[in-house]
N, C-alpha and C positions, 0 to 999 in steps of 0.2 A: 180706225187709224185716221188721225187728223193730217192736215197738209204738212205740218212741220215734221211729224213722225215719218211721213212718206219720204221727204227729202233726206232725213237722217238715215233711213233704211237704204235709199239709193246711194248715198255716199259710202256707207259700209259695204254695199255690194260692189261698188266700183273698186274700192280698195282691195277687196278680196280677189276680184278678177284681175286687177293689176298685178297683184303679187304672183299670179300664175303665168303672166306673160313676160317673155324675155326677148327684147328686140334683137334682131340679128345684124342690123346695119345702122348707119348714121341717120338715114331718112326715118327709119322706124323709131330710133331714139328721139329724134326731133318731134315726131308726132306724139310719142308717149309723154314727152315733156309738156307739150301743149295740152294734152288731156289732163295731166296732173295740175297744171295751172288753172284749168277750168274747174277742177274739183276743189282747188283751194279758193277760187272765186265763189263757188257754191257755199263753202263754209263761211266765208266772209259775209255774204249776203244773208245767210241764214241767221248768223249772230245778230245782225241788224234788223231782223224781222221781215226782210224782203223775200218772202217765200217764193213768189213767182220767178224772180230773177235767179234765186238759188236753184229752183227746179230746172230752169232752162240751162243753167251752167252745168249741172251734174248730168243732165241728159245729153248735152253736147259731148261731155267727157266720155260717157258710155259709147256714144256713136263712133267717136274716133278710135277707141279701143276695140270695139266690135269690128270695125273695118279692118284694122290691122290683123285681128285674129282670122277673119275671113280670107285675107290675102295669103295666109300660110297655106 
């Protein structure tokens, strides 16, 4: 798997995990929105060939979502 495919897989995984999470309050919704914006940034940078920035963005999105899940 090359770097681009890795980022694409991470984006797909984020979207799958996001579809399973339902925020309970305004703070959680705000953090989910932030995570979604980071995933959109990852797509933006991936389309432009900036794999490293895309990788960083999608991993930050995963981290935010993972933290919310752990807080439950």
